[in-house]
N, C-alpha and C positions, 0 to 999 in steps of 0.2 A: 614127494612133490618136487617138481623141477622148478627152479627159480625162473622168473620171467627174464627173458633175454633182452638186453638193452640194444636197441638199434639206433640208426641215425635219426629215426623219428622221435626218439626220446631226447629231451633237452637236459643238459646237465643242470644240476640244482642251482648253480650260480647265475644262469642266464636270466631267470626270472628276476633276480635281484639287480642285475646290471641293466637290463632293458629300460626301466623307468629313468635311470640316470642318463642313458644315452638319448632317450626321447626328450628329456628336459634340456639337455645340452643343445640338441638340434633345434628344438622349439625356441630357445632363447638366443642362440648364437647363429643359427642357420639363416640363410637368406630366403625370404618368401616372395621376392619380387619376380615377376614374370613380364617380359617385354610385350608390348602390344604388337599386333601383326604389322602395323605400319612401320614400327621401329625395326622389326626384323627385316622387312622389305628394304628399308633405308640402308641397313647394314649390308644386305646382300648386294644391292646396287653398287655401293661404294667399294666393297671388297671385290666385286666382279670387275669394276673398272680398273682396280689395282692389278688384278690378275691379268687382264687384257693388256695393260701397259707393260707389265713385267714380261709378257710373252712377245709383244710387238716391238718394243724399244729396248735398246741396250740400257742397262742400269737396273737398280733394285727399287721397286715400287711397293711391293707387298711386304711391308715392314711390320713385325709383330707389335710394336708400340701403337701402331695405328688402330689395331683392333681394341687395344686397351682404351685409347682415346674415345672411340665410338661407344664402348661399354660405359664409360664414365658419363658421357653425354646422355646415353639412353636411360641409365638407371639413376643418376644423381645430377640432373641438369641445374639444380639450384645451388650446388656447393661452389665454393670459390675456385676450385681447381677445374671446374667445367665451364667457367665463364670465357667469353671470346678472347680476351687479352691473355689469359693464362694458357688457353689451348694453343692459340696461334703463336704468341710471343714465347711462351715457355718451350714449345716444341721446336720452333725455329732456332731460338737461342741455344737450347740444349744441343741440337745437331751442329750448330756453328761452333760451340765450345769444343766439341769433340773433333771437328775438322781442324780448327786452329791448333789445338794441342797435338794432333797427329802430324801437322806440318812442322812443328818445332821439336817434338820429342819422338816421332816415329810411331810405329804401330805395336800392338800387342796388349796382353792382359794388364800389365802394369800401367800403361798409359790409359787404358780404358777405365781402370779404377780411378786414376787421377782425374779423368774427364768427368766421370759421374760424381765424384766428390766436389769438384769445382762447380758443376751445375747445381748440386745440392746446396751449395753456399750462395751462388750468384742468383739463381732464379728467385728464391724467396725475397732476397734483398731488392730485387727489381719488381716485386709484386707480380711475378709471372710464374709462380710455382705450379707445375703440372707434372705429376709423377712420370707419365710417359716421356716427358722432356728429359728427365734424368736418364732414362733408358736410351733415348735417342742420342745422348752425349757419347755413349759407348759405341754406338753403331758405326760411325765413320772410322773409329780407331780399330775396330775388329774386322770389318768387312770391306773397307776401302772403296766406298761408292763414288769417290771423286770429290773435288774441292767445292762443287756447286750443289752438293746433296741438300743442304738446308734450304736453298732457294729453289732449286729445280724440282725437288720431290716433296719435302716437308711442307713448305709454304703453300703450294697448290692443294695438297691433301687437306691441311688444316682449314683452309678457306672453303674447300669443297665439303667439309664436314660441318663447320659452324654455320655457314650461310643457309644451306637447306634446312638445317635443324631450326634455325631462327624463323625462317619462312613458314615451316610446318607448324611452329607454335602459334603463329598468327592465323593460319588458315584452318587448323583443326581444333575444334573446341575440346577434344579429349587429350590433346597434346599439352604437356606442361609448359608453363610460361618460360621463355628463353629469349634473350638472356635475363637473368634474375635482375630485379631492380637494384640499383646502386644503393649501398648502405653508407650512411655518413658515420664515420668513426669519431667518437669523442675522445679528446686528449685529456686524460685525467692523471 
């Protein structure tokens, strides 16, 4: 009798034992959120405008942290890092920190690290913590977009992201409430 030949169709014995673990990990730690079509259209329009600006005007407008900001707004609009002051203030201040440090210390990875660490300390102390703002602190040091990057590029983008999002939350019943109601913190 010839033994049955193992082919790619046969699974190794340990796959059956590992699969439930992987399924449990994905089920518990994986993301199940899916954006609404209106949210996807909102991101397409904003990113499309940035692509158009990047193509038509000199300067960098399509900046990776901007997509992160839109994702935070789209998926977690009620968290503190998604609130208007954090988005606008944290992003603009982060970019400004990087710009100022590049003026004093020059450019390069070491200064970029110093800029991101400075933003990591300064932004939360000003109650303007926004993770893409930390990334934006590195941007001027690494890519040299000019001294007005924070005002010329970051400020208009953050306002163009936050204001329509807030308006849509008022006009569309399916849209999450934005900005989130202010919380009063108790001092204990």
